[in-house]
N, C-alpha and C positions, 0 to 999 in steps of 0.2 A: 362515543366517549367511554374511555376506560376508567377503572377506579371508583366508580360510583358506588355510594352506599346510602341507604335510607329509602325513602318512597319511590326514588326514581330507578332504583335497582331491582325493586320487588316485582312479583309477576301477579297480575289481577284477572279475574274471571267474572264475567256477568253470571248473575243468578239465574237459576233454572226458569224456563217460560213459565209465566204464570204466578210467580212469587211477588212480582210487583204490578200494581195497578196504576197507571200514569194517566194524569189527566192535564193537560195544558192550560194555564190560567194567564193568558197574556204573556208577560215577561218571566212569569214563574211556572213551575210546574209542580203539581202536587202529586206525591208518590206515596201509596199505601203500600206498606210491606206486610204481606199477607202472614209469614210466620210469626212475626212479633206484634202485628195488630197496629203498629205505629204509622203515623202519616208524617211526611216530610215535605217542606217546601224548599225547592231548590231553584237557582237562578243560572243563566249563562255562566260558564260553558258546561255545566253539570249534564244537563240534558244531552247535549251533543256528544259528550263523551259516554254516556250510557247508550246512546243510540249506535255509536261506532262499536262499542264492546258488544252489543246483542246482535250486531250483523255478523260477527265472527261465528264459526263453526261451535255448536254446543260443546262445552268443556275445554274450549280453547282459553289460553291464558296469554296476557300480552304484558310487556313492560311499558313504562312511560314512552321509551324511545320507539318501541314498535307501535304503539298507539298514535304518537306523533306522526310516525311514517304514513298512517292511514289518513290522518285528517288535515296534514299540513296544506294540501292543495285547496282545502275550503275554508281554513281559518287561520287567522293571525293570532299567533299565541304571543302574548306578552306578560311578563312578569313585574312584580312592583320595581325591581332594580333593572336599569338598563342592560346590564351584563349577565342577567339571570337566565340560564339555559332553559330552552324549551322543555327539555326533559324533566328538569327540575320543577317546572311550573306545573306540568301535566302530572308528575308523579306526586306533587302536593295535593292536586285536586283528586286524583286517585285514592289517596290516602284518606282524605275527608270522607269519600264515598264509602270507603272500606269501614271507616268508623262508625258511620251511620247504618252499616249494614246492606247497602245497595249494591256493593260488589264484594267479591270474595279475594281474599289474599291467597295465593296458591304456593304453599311452601313445598320445595323440592323433597322428595322422599329421603327420609333419613337412611343411612346405610345400617344394614343390620349389626346388631352387637354381637359380636363372636362369643360363642358360649364357652365358658371356662370348664377345663376338666376337673 
C-alpha cells in the first residue's frame, strides 16, 4: 500500500535485550521497563507483536507492513472496522507500544544541513 502516513508508515525497533522483564499472567503479560522503572500490563496481541520484533536481528527496524508479513501466517489481524487494513491495525498497536516505551520509533537520519559561507 502506498501513500501511508501515521503509525503504519513509521519504523519500529525492539528495545535492547535486558531492558524489559516480561512475565506472563494468563491472558495478560506484566512488563517491567528497567530504564524507567515502570511496570505495564498488556494483553493480546501486544505480547505477540513484541515477540516478533525481538526475533529480528538486533537493531533491525520494521514497519507495520513488514511486521504483518512476519506474523500473518500465525495470527488473524482484525480491526474495529471491517475495511480497516491490517497495516493500520498493526501500526496503531505499534504506536501504543511506542507510547509506553516498550518499542522505539526509528527515525531516518536527517540529511546534514549545508554550512553557509
